[in-house]
C-alpha positions in Angstrom: -152.8 -56.6 33.6 -152.3 -58.8 36.7 -150.1 -61.8 35.8 -147.7 -64.2 37.5 -145.4 -67.0 36.7 -144.4 -69.7 39.2 -141.8 -72.4 39.1 -142.0 -75.0 41.9 -139.6 -77.8 41.9 -139.4 -80.5 44.6 -138.3 -84.1 44.7 -141.9 -85.1 44.0 -143.1 -82.5 41.4 -141.7 -80.0 38.9 -144.3 -77.4 38.1 -144.4 -74.4 35.7 -147.5 -72.2 36.0 -148.6 -69.0 34.4 -151.7 -67.0 35.3 -153.4 -63.9 33.9 -156.4 -62.7 36.0 -157.8 -60.5 33.2 -157.8 -63.3 30.7 -160.3 -64.9 28.3 -160.6 -68.3 29.8 -158.0 -70.0 27.6 -155.8 -72.7 29.2 -153.1 -75.2 28.4 -153.0 -77.8 31.1 -150.8 -80.9 31.3 -150.6 -82.3 34.9 -150.3 -86.0 34.2 -153.8 -86.5 35.7 -156.6 -86.2 33.1 -159.3 -85.5 35.7 -157.3 -82.6 37.3 -156.6 -81.3 33.8 -160.3 -81.1 33.1 -161.0 -79.4 36.5 -158.4 -76.7 35.9 -159.7 -76.1 32.4 -163.1 -75.5 33.9 -161.7 -73.3 36.6 -159.9 -71.1 34.0 -162.9 -71.0 31.6 -165.5 -70.1 34.3 -163.2 -67.6 36.0 -162.1 -66.1 32.6 -158.5 -66.6 33.7 -155.7 -67.5 31.3 -153.9 -70.4 32.8 -150.9 -72.6 31.8 -149.9 -75.5 34.0 -147.2 -78.1 33.2 -146.4 -80.6 35.9 -144.1 -83.6 35.9 -145.0 -85.5 39.1 -144.6 -88.8 40.8 -148.0 -90.0 39.4 -146.7 -93.6 39.3 -147.2 -93.5 43.1 -150.5 -91.6 43.1 -151.8 -88.1 42.3 -151.6 -86.7 45.8 -148.3 -84.7 45.4 -149.3 -83.5 42.0 -152.7 -82.2 43.1 -151.5 -80.6 46.3 -148.5 -79.0 44.8 -150.5 -77.5 41.9 -152.9 -76.1 44.5 -149.9 -74.5 46.2 -148.5 -73.1 43.0 -151.8 -71.7 41.8 -152.3 -70.1 45.2 -148.9 -68.5 45.0 -149.6 -67.3 41.5 -153.0 -65.8 42.5 -151.4 -64.0 45.4 -148.6 -62.6 43.3 -150.9 -61.6 40.4 -153.4 -59.9 42.7 -150.7 -57.7 44.2 -151.8 -55.4 47.1 -155.5 -56.0 46.3 -156.2 -52.3 45.7 -159.6 -51.7 44.2 -160.9 -55.3 44.4 -164.5 -56.0 45.2 -163.2 -58.5 47.9 -166.3 -60.6 48.4 -168.2 -63.0 46.2 -170.5 -66.0 46.4 -172.5 -68.4 44.2 -174.9 -71.3 44.4 -173.9 -73.3 41.4 -175.9 -76.3 40.0 -174.2 -79.1 38.2 -176.9 -81.5 37.2 -178.1 -83.1 40.4 -175.2 -81.5 42.4 -175.6 -78.1 44.1 -172.5 -76.2 45.4 -172.4 -73.2 47.6 -169.2 -71.2 47.5 -168.2 -67.9 49.1 -165.0 -66.1 49.3 -163.5 -63.1 51.2 -160.1 -62.0 49.8 -159.2 -61.2 53.4 -155.5 -61.8 53.8 -156.4 -64.6 56.3 -156.3 -68.2 55.1 -159.2 -70.3 56.2 -161.0 -73.1 54.4 -164.4 -74.5 55.5 -165.2 -77.5 53.2 -168.3 -79.5 53.8 -168.5 -82.4 51.3 -170.1 -85.8 51.3 -168.6 -87.4 48.2 -170.4 -90.7 47.5 -167.4 -92.5 45.9 -163.7 -92.7 46.8 -162.6 -92.3 43.2 -163.6 -90.7 39.9 -161.7 -92.9 37.4 -158.3 -93.1 39.0 -158.6 -89.8 40.8 -159.0 -90.1 44.6 -161.9 -87.7 45.4 -160.4 -86.7 48.8 -157.8 -84.8 46.8 -160.3 -82.1 45.8 -160.1 -80.8 49.4 -156.3 -81.2 49.4 -156.1 -79.0 46.4 -158.2 -76.3 48.1 -156.0 -76.6 51.3 -152.9 -76.0 49.2 -154.5 -73.1 47.4 -155.9 -71.3 50.4 -152.6 -71.7 52.4 -150.8 -69.9 49.7 -153.4 -67.3 48.6 -154.7 -66.1 52.0 -158.4 -66.0 51.5 -161.4 -67.2 53.5 -163.1 -69.8 51.4 -166.3 -71.7 52.2 -167.4 -74.6 50.0 -170.5 -76.6 50.9 -172.2 -79.4 49.0 -175.9 -78.7 49.2 -176.9 -81.7 47.1 -175.4 -84.3 44.9 -174.9 -88.0 44.5 -172.3 -88.0 41.7 -168.7 -87.3 42.8 -167.7 -86.1 39.4 -170.5 -83.5 39.3 -169.8 -82.4 42.8 -166.1 -81.8 42.2 -166.8 -80.2 38.8 -169.2 -77.8 40.5 -166.5 -76.9 43.0 -164.0 -76.0 40.4 -166.5 -74.0 38.3 -167.7 -72.2 41.4 -164.2 -71.4 42.6 -163.3 -69.8 39.2 -166.5 -67.7 39.3 -166.2 -66.4 42.8 -162.5 -65.6 42.5 -163.0 -63.7 39.3 -165.9 -61.7 40.8 -164.0 -60.9 44.1 -160.8 -59.9 42.3 -162.6 -57.7 39.8 -161.8 -54.0 40.2 -164.5 -51.8 41.6 -164.3 -48.6 39.6 -165.8 -46.6 42.5 -163.0 -47.6 44.9 -160.2 -48.5 42.4 -157.5 -46.6 44.4 -158.5 -48.0 47.8 -157.7 -51.1 49.8 -161.1 -52.6 50.7 -160.4 -52.7 54.5 -160.6 -50.3 57.4 -157.1 -51.4 58.3 -155.8 -50.0 55.0 -154.1 -53.4 54.2 -155.3 -56.9 53.4 -152.6 -59.1 55.0 
């Protein structure tokens, strides 16, 4: 079973995170930001990951450090849990509807970190969550789990639905790309022989 535990402590956040790739979608999330809690619960459920996140952050300032640092910690956990990537399917994509919102997401577990994120979020906030932090989360994640990730908003006029679609789609494509392909379970899916 592919698992990881990460502790990340800075002057701004103290994070404890545990991840199981072959999970059942159960989660225990306490970040100090209700909207982020909800998004991580959706990510775990739709990716079938078991995820535990506890964060004590400087949320009295804003949610930026908490969101970015959890993205970093989750990226590190994914990289550690995925190991040498032997046998993975490597690629996945989805077009995911969330009411009026439509999200395209595609991933290559490539060993190269790249994020292409095309969003037109209609509001600056969902509740007290700054919507620009969705991309900050993805940046922290992809810088620490070296993948090529494309996220594109194809439709949508509700920031909550757009961001919810992103987290659901991210869970689904990562689960699909990290799944073991029984035909090639002992191979690294690259002509280089490594994914770094």
